[in-house]
C-alpha positions as a printed Julia matrix, in Angstrom:
185×3 Matrix{Float64}:
 169.9   102.76   73.26
 171.87  102.09   76.45
 169.18  103.35   78.82
 167.99  100.78   81.4
 164.61  102.4    82.17
 162.06  103.71   79.67
 158.34  104.23   79.06
 157.78  106.38   82.14
 154.18  106.84   83.3
 153.16  109.01   86.25
 151.71  107.13   89.25
 151.73  109.53   92.23
 153.47  112.48   93.86
 153.81  113.21   97.55
 155.97  115.12  100.05
 159.36  114.96   98.37
 158.91  112.06   95.92
 157.39  111.41   92.55
 156.55  107.78   91.74
 156.42  106.61   88.12
 155.96  103.29   86.4
 158.97  102.51   84.19
 160.02   99.55   82.1
 163.27   97.92   83.3
 165.06   96.56   80.22
 167.46   94.49   82.36
 164.75   92.5    84.17
 162.14   92.86   81.39
 159.37   94.07   83.71
 157.6    97.21   84.85
 158.78   98.62   88.17
 157.99  101.69   90.25
 160.65  104.42   90.2
 160.92  106.98   92.97
 162.63  110.29   92.29
 162.78  113.57   94.11
 160.28  116.12   92.87
 161.81  118.61   90.43
 161.79  121.53   92.89
 163.6   119.52   95.61
 166.93  120.91   96.73
 170.16  118.92   96.73
 169.94  118.84  100.55
 167.26  116.17  100.11
 169.53  113.84   98.09
 171.1   112.17  101.15
 167.8   111.57  103.02
 166.29  110.19   99.81
 169.16  107.71   99.28
 169.03  106.88  102.99
 165.34  105.94  102.61
 166.2   103.63   99.7
 168.99  101.9   101.64
 166.91  101.58  104.8
 163.96  100.11  102.9
 166.23   97.73  100.95
 167.57   96.31  104.21
 164.09   95.44  105.46
 163.47   92.23  103.55
 159.97   91.08  104.46
 156.92   89.94  102.42
 154.92   92.93  103.68
 157.54   95.64  103.14
 157.99   97.13   99.66
 161.13   95.6    98.07
 163.74   97.94   96.59
 165.4    96.68   93.39
 167.88   99.39   92.39
 169.36  102.64   93.71
 171.27  105.03   91.51
 171.92  108.45   90.04
 170.0   109.49   86.94
 171.43  111.21   83.85
 170.83  114.67   85.36
 172.69  113.79   88.58
 169.57  113.29   90.73
 169.1   110.09   92.77
 166.42  107.47   92.14
 165.43  104.05   93.35
 163.2   101.37   91.92
 160.86   99.06   93.75
 158.05   96.61   93.2
 155.11   97.93   91.18
 151.85   96.75   92.73
 148.38   96.77   91.18
 145.72   97.65   93.7
 144.81  100.49   96.03
 146.13  102.2    99.11
 144.39  101.32  102.35
 143.37  105.0   102.47
 141.39  104.6    99.24
 139.88  101.31  100.42
 138.68  102.92  103.67
 137.25  105.88  101.73
 135.38  103.58   99.32
 134.05  101.47  102.2
 132.77  104.59  104.0
 131.17  105.73  100.74
 129.33  102.4   100.47
 130.96  101.39   97.17
 129.54   97.87   96.57
 132.67   96.66   94.78
 134.7    97.44   97.91
 132.13   96.28  100.47
 132.01   92.91   98.71
 135.8    92.61   98.36
 136.77   93.87  101.83
 134.85   92.04  104.52
 135.85   92.45  108.16
 137.87   89.23  107.87
 139.81   90.57  104.87
 140.42   93.89  106.66
 141.64   92.03  109.74
 144.08   90.05  107.55
 145.4    93.33  106.1
 145.87   94.64  109.65
 147.74   91.47  110.69
 150.09   91.75  107.69
 150.85   95.37  108.58
 151.53   94.23  112.16
 153.89   91.52  110.84
 155.82   94.1   108.79
 156.11   96.52  111.69
 157.08   93.76  114.15
 159.83   92.73  111.7
 161.11   96.3   111.33
 161.07   96.75  115.1
 163.09   93.54  115.49
 165.71   95.35  113.36
 165.37   98.46  115.55
 163.69  100.43  112.75
 160.59  102.5   113.41
 158.49  103.79  110.49
 157.21  107.11  111.98
 154.74  107.71  109.14
 152.48  104.65  109.32
 149.1   105.6   107.88
 146.57  104.1   105.45
 148.04  106.1   102.55
 151.4   104.31  103.03
 149.9   100.81  102.91
 149.34   99.25   99.48
 146.91   96.38   99.05
 147.45   94.37   95.88
 144.86   92.79   93.66
 145.53   89.35   95.17
 145.59   90.37   98.84
 149.26   91.39   98.98
 149.91   94.03  101.64
 152.98   96.27  101.5
 154.06   98.93  103.97
 155.66  101.71  101.9
 157.34  105.1   102.32
 160.04  104.58  104.93
 161.4   108.11  104.37
 160.89  109.16  108.0
 162.11  105.81  109.38
 164.6   105.91  112.24
 166.98  103.44  113.82
 166.76  103.14  117.6
 169.51  101.9   119.91
 173.26  102.33  119.97
 174.78   98.94  119.1
 177.5    99.0   116.43
 177.63   96.16  113.93
 180.62   94.7   112.11
 179.02   94.04  108.72
 177.92   96.52  106.05
 174.3    95.87  107.02
 175.26   96.62  110.59
 176.8    99.92  109.54
 173.59  100.88  107.78
 171.58   99.9   110.87
 173.9   101.98  113.1
 171.81  104.86  114.5
 174.75  107.28  114.41
 175.18  106.59  110.69
 171.53  106.97  109.69
 169.94  109.3   112.21
 172.14  112.31  111.48
 169.74  113.53  108.8
 166.65  115.59  109.57
 163.79  115.37  107.1
 162.27  118.59  105.85
 158.54  119.31  106.03
């Protein structure tokens, strides 16, 4: 079998994406794979690939790393990224409000403040690259089992400014190149 990814397991589905856990035979590890939902039109292909490229350029310990971008066997785009055990900050907040002892013991005010600071670090880094997230919310922040914090879902991200860059990275950070796509929904 020449297929790089196998053993797909559903993780989540949102706006235009479906996230699955897949096994990457090249790196011998499980990764998260993002694909457009089945009913998505081809007009969403470019914004989807743009999200993958934008996220891949933001290399920071608190921003989800992208490993691969490609076109699947049926011609639809996909990208893979780090697979994190843990919960979204949205779930953590819900469980804390519900009084779940497991969460109240694990997430003291000090721990929550550290999560907040890591999110601030990620956003400060993206802003230093003239990228704004535009969909920052607890549901787009993953907190790993060992305190890792990752800002995810950069699909609505925009580049601000007008400076042109000479390198490939500069081209991808050029607002005229990336901001010509309007997200649906």
